[in-house]
C-alpha positions in Angstrom: -28.3 64.8 -26.4 -25.5 63.1 -24.6 -22.2 64.8 -23.9 -20.4 62.3 -26.2 -22.6 63.2 -29.1 -22.3 67.0 -28.6 -20.5 68.6 -31.5 -19.0 71.3 -29.2 -17.3 68.9 -26.9 -13.8 67.4 -27.6 -12.0 64.7 -25.6 -8.2 64.6 -25.5 -5.9 61.8 -24.4 -3.6 62.1 -21.4 -0.1 61.1 -22.4 3.3 61.0 -20.8 4.3 64.0 -23.0 1.3 66.0 -21.7 2.0 65.0 -18.1 5.6 66.3 -18.4 4.4 69.5 -20.1 1.9 69.9 -17.2 4.7 69.4 -14.6 6.7 72.2 -16.2 3.7 74.5 -16.4 2.9 73.8 -12.7 6.5 74.7 -11.7 6.8 77.8 -13.9 3.4 79.3 -13.0 2.9 78.0 -9.4 -0.3 76.2 -10.2 -1.8 73.0 -9.0 -1.6 69.6 -10.7 -5.2 69.5 -12.0 -5.1 73.0 -13.4 -1.7 72.4 -15.1 -2.9 69.1 -16.6 -6.0 70.7 -18.0 -4.0 73.6 -19.5 -1.2 71.4 -20.9 -3.8 69.2 -22.6 -5.6 72.1 -24.1 -2.5 73.9 -25.2 -1.0 70.8 -26.8 -4.2 70.4 -28.8 -4.1 74.1 -30.0 -7.1 75.3 -27.9 -6.6 79.1 -27.9 -9.0 80.1 -25.1 -10.2 78.6 -21.9 -13.3 80.1 -20.4 -13.3 79.8 -16.7 -14.6 81.5 -13.5 -11.4 80.3 -11.6 -9.8 83.5 -10.2 -6.4 81.8 -9.8 -6.4 80.8 -13.5 -7.8 84.2 -14.6 -5.0 86.0 -12.8 -2.6 84.4 -15.3 -4.4 86.0 -18.2 -2.4 84.2 -20.9 0.0 81.3 -20.6 2.7 80.8 -23.2 5.2 78.1 -23.2 7.3 76.7 -26.0 5.2 77.1 -29.2 1.9 76.9 -27.3 -0.3 79.7 -25.9 -3.7 79.9 -24.3 -5.8 82.9 -23.0 -7.8 82.5 -19.9 -11.1 84.4 -19.9 -14.2 84.7 -17.8 -17.2 84.4 -20.2 -19.2 86.8 -18.1 -16.5 89.4 -18.0 -15.2 89.6 -21.6 -11.8 91.2 -21.9 -11.2 90.9 -18.1 -8.5 88.5 -17.1 -8.5 89.3 -13.3 -11.1 89.9 -10.7 
């Protein structure tokens, strides 16, 4: 099965609005550009949880901005937000 046909994979557009949201996230949470773009896109599309092994992101635990919010969790350490 290709990634494009996988029912558990969604693709989101990168827009000017998302980019500006990402810049604000990066400044407020002291994160890099790629991380902030990923989070901004997920948050704007109402994704509530991002599963990651990235300790920098996990240290944030939960990011809330405007009406958007996302939890950052390690799938191998349920309930743990930091290492």
